[in-house]
C-alpha positions in Angstrom: 127.6 102.9 155.2 127.7 106.1 157.1 124.9 106.8 159.5 121.7 108.8 159.5 123.4 112.2 158.6 127.2 111.7 158.2 129.6 111.4 155.4 132.2 108.9 154.5 135.6 110.4 153.8 139.2 109.8 155.1 142.6 110.9 156.3 143.8 110.0 160.0 144.4 107.1 162.3 143.8 103.6 163.1 144.8 100.4 164.6 144.4 96.8 163.7 146.0 93.4 163.6 147.0 94.3 159.9 147.4 98.0 160.0 146.4 100.7 157.6 145.2 104.5 158.1 142.3 106.5 157.1 139.7 109.3 158.6 137.2 112.3 158.4 134.5 114.3 160.1 130.7 114.4 160.3 127.4 114.7 162.1 124.1 112.6 162.4 120.4 112.0 162.7 117.6 109.0 162.9 113.9 108.0 163.1 111.6 104.8 163.2 108.3 103.4 161.7 106.4 100.2 160.5 105.6 97.9 157.5 103.9 94.8 155.6 104.4 92.7 152.5 104.1 92.5 148.6 104.8 91.3 144.9 107.5 90.0 142.6 110.4 91.7 141.0 113.3 91.8 139.0 116.5 90.9 140.9 119.7 89.7 138.8 120.5 87.0 141.4 118.9 83.9 142.7 115.2 82.7 142.4 113.9 83.7 145.9 111.3 81.0 145.7 113.7 78.3 145.7 116.4 80.2 147.8 115.7 79.6 151.7 117.4 77.0 153.5 115.5 77.2 156.7 114.6 73.5 156.4 118.2 72.9 157.5 118.1 75.4 160.3 120.0 73.7 163.3 117.9 73.2 166.4 119.7 75.7 168.8 118.9 78.9 170.8 119.8 82.2 169.4 120.1 85.4 171.4 118.2 87.0 168.6 117.1 85.9 165.1 114.9 86.6 162.2 114.0 83.7 159.7 111.5 86.0 157.8 109.1 83.4 157.8 106.1 85.3 158.4 103.6 87.0 156.2 104.8 90.5 157.2 107.9 92.1 158.6 108.0 91.8 162.4 107.4 95.3 163.8 108.8 93.9 167.3 112.3 93.5 165.6 112.5 96.2 162.9 111.7 99.7 162.6 112.3 102.0 159.5 114.0 105.3 158.7 111.9 107.5 156.6 112.7 110.2 154.0 116.2 111.6 152.7 118.1 112.3 156.0 120.3 115.3 156.1 122.3 115.6 153.0 121.1 112.4 151.6 121.9 110.6 154.9 125.2 112.4 154.8 126.3 110.5 151.9 124.4 112.6 149.1 122.3 109.5 148.3 119.4 110.1 145.9 116.7 107.7 147.3 113.6 108.4 149.5 113.5 105.6 152.1 110.0 104.5 152.9 108.2 101.7 154.9 105.8 100.8 152.0 105.3 97.3 150.8 106.5 98.6 147.4 109.9 98.9 149.0 110.3 96.0 151.6 108.2 92.8 152.0 108.5 89.2 152.8 107.9 86.3 150.2 108.8 82.6 150.6 110.7 83.0 153.7 112.8 85.8 152.2 113.1 89.6 153.0 113.3 91.7 150.0 114.5 95.3 150.1 113.6 96.8 146.8 115.2 100.1 145.3 112.9 101.5 142.5 112.7 104.1 140.0 109.9 106.4 140.5 109.0 110.0 141.4 108.2 110.2 145.0 108.2 113.0 147.6 110.7 115.0 145.3 113.0 112.1 144.8 113.4 110.0 141.6 114.2 106.8 143.4 112.7 105.0 146.4 114.2 102.2 148.7 114.0 101.1 152.4 116.2 101.4 155.4 115.5 99.0 158.2 116.8 98.9 161.7 116.6 97.2 165.2 117.3 100.4 167.1 115.2 100.5 170.4 114.4 96.8 169.7 117.5 94.8 169.9 121.2 95.5 170.4 124.1 93.5 171.7 127.6 93.4 172.7 129.9 90.5 171.6 128.8 87.4 169.7 128.7 85.8 166.4 126.3 87.1 163.6 125.4 84.7 160.6 123.3 85.8 157.8 122.4 84.4 154.3 122.2 87.4 151.8 122.1 88.0 148.2 123.1 91.5 147.0 122.0 93.6 144.1 124.6 95.0 141.6 124.2 98.0 139.2 125.7 101.3 138.4 124.8 103.5 141.4 123.5 100.8 143.6 124.8 100.6 147.1 123.5 97.8 149.5 124.6 97.5 153.2 124.2 95.2 156.2 125.8 97.3 159.0 125.6 98.3 162.8 125.7 101.4 164.9 126.4 102.0 168.5 123.4 101.9 170.9 124.4 105.2 172.2 124.0 106.9 168.9 121.3 109.4 169.9 123.4 110.6 172.8 127.0 110.7 171.4 126.5 111.0 167.8 128.5 109.6 165.1 131.4 108.7 164.9 131.6 108.5 168.9 128.8 105.9 168.9 131.0 103.7 166.5 129.8 102.0 163.3 130.5 98.4 162.0 129.8 97.8 158.3 129.6 94.0 157.8 128.7 94.0 154.3 128.8 96.7 151.8 129.0 96.6 147.9 129.0 99.3 145.3 128.2 99.3 141.6 128.8 96.1 139.8 132.1 95.3 141.5 131.3 91.7 142.9 133.4 92.9 145.9 132.3 92.9 149.6 133.7 95.5 151.9 133.9 95.2 155.7 134.7 98.5 157.8 135.0 100.0 161.0 134.5 103.7 161.9 135.1 105.4 165.1 136.3 108.5 167.0 140.0 108.6 167.5 140.4 111.3 170.1 138.9 114.4 168.2 139.4 113.0 164.9 137.4 110.4 162.8 139.1 107.1 162.1 138.2 104.1 159.7 139.8 100.9 158.8 138.4 98.4 156.3 139.1 95.6 153.9 137.6 93.7 151.3 137.2 90.3 149.3 139.0 91.7 146.4 142.3 91.6 148.0 142.8 90.6 151.7 146.3 89.6 152.7 147.1 89.0 149.0 144.2 86.8 148.6 141.0 87.4 146.5 137.9 85.5 146.9 136.0 85.2 143.6 132.2 85.5 144.2 128.9 86.4 142.5 127.4 88.6 145.1 123.9 88.5 143.5 124.0 84.8 144.5 123.1 83.7 148.2 126.2 83.5 150.3 126.6 82.9 154.1 128.1 86.0 155.8 129.7 85.6 159.4 130.7 88.3 161.8 132.6 87.4 165.1 133.1 89.9 167.8 134.8 89.5 171.2 136.9 91.8 173.6 140.0 91.2 171.3 138.9 91.1 167.7 136.2 91.8 165.2 136.3 89.5 162.2 134.2 89.3 158.9 133.8 86.1 156.7 132.0 85.2 153.6 131.8 81.2 152.9 134.4 81.0 155.6 136.8 83.4 153.7 137.9 86.1 156.1 137.8 89.5 154.5 138.4 91.9 157.6 139.9 91.8 160.9 140.6 94.5 163.5 142.2 94.2 166.8 140.3 96.1 169.6 141.9 94.6 172.6 142.6 97.0 175.3 141.1 99.9 173.3 144.0 100.0 171.0 143.6 103.1 168.5 140.9 104.6 170.8 138.5 101.7 169.8 136.5 101.8 173.1 133.1 102.3 171.0 133.5 98.4 170.1 133.1 97.3 173.6 129.5 98.6 173.8 126.2 97.4 172.5 125.2 98.1 168.7 122.1 97.6 166.7 121.5 96.5 163.0 120.7 98.3 159.9 119.7 97.0 156.5 119.4 99.1 153.4 119.9 99.7 149.7 121.1 103.2 148.7 121.0 104.8 145.3 123.9 107.1 144.2 126.1 108.7 146.8 129.6 109.7 147.5 131.1 106.1 147.3 129.2 104.6 144.3 129.1 107.9 142.4 126.3 109.8 140.7 125.8 107.9 137.5 122.9 105.6 137.7 121.8 102.8 135.2 117.9 103.0 135.4 117.4 99.7 133.6 118.4 98.0 136.6 115.4 99.0 138.6 113.6 97.5 140.5 116.6 96.0 142.1 116.8 94.1 145.4 118.7 92.9 148.5 117.4 89.3 149.6 117.9 88.2 153.1 117.1 84.6 154.0 118.0 84.9 157.7 120.0 86.8 160.4 121.0 84.9 163.4 123.0 86.0 166.5 124.5 83.7 169.1 126.7 84.3 172.2 
């Protein structure tokens, strides 16, 4: 996903243990807020009431985690970005992000981020965009998350990260790590890195549809365990132990110094935009991204 106020395009430079090239240009912006909890909804995937696996959570210490076990979203861990951003968050998205219980809530130990069809503040859709900015950021470690994604024409869910220095240096100089993105009804998960390569913008990504001549068949509307590993040499992304993205960052190869600094998390469900396109199937709404837990260890 591209940040608060930037676009996602391509044409320049990149470096990884595989090797592929892309790039572009952009700008950015951001904000914060609070929230609580709510009702049930239509989701094409698992029954959230029987989906949580926290009873089997290992007894271990995490650097940071959210099990979403409370009645409301933990304001000490999460804030919200509100509104439409600049140019639809830089991606020409159509939703208005809110912190209302109608768009994000916890039920039975599962976080729901709900996109809805409704007229609100001049937009025809609402959703939510949560972030740990100013509350939690880290450098290097392992992230594990159990997530079920929405599908539908025009839908664009994401679990991603931005550099903690975002407000100081802007995008793409802060760096961006997209752990999970999906669009429309593809049943494919994308992992991508974005950064500044000198005066240009670089991006490198892969996906579950074809990584190193292998395809991981999956129903993304069901819960899957996603893992992100990050150290001084590599960033790697997995779903159910299938690796779908790897990039070499050792020695700042390809000007990847951004990925040796702290990053914070974002979760959101966008409606329409430059990537999914501008045809939206309104029969899918309300449509939700479900998050059982997010755990960070080092």
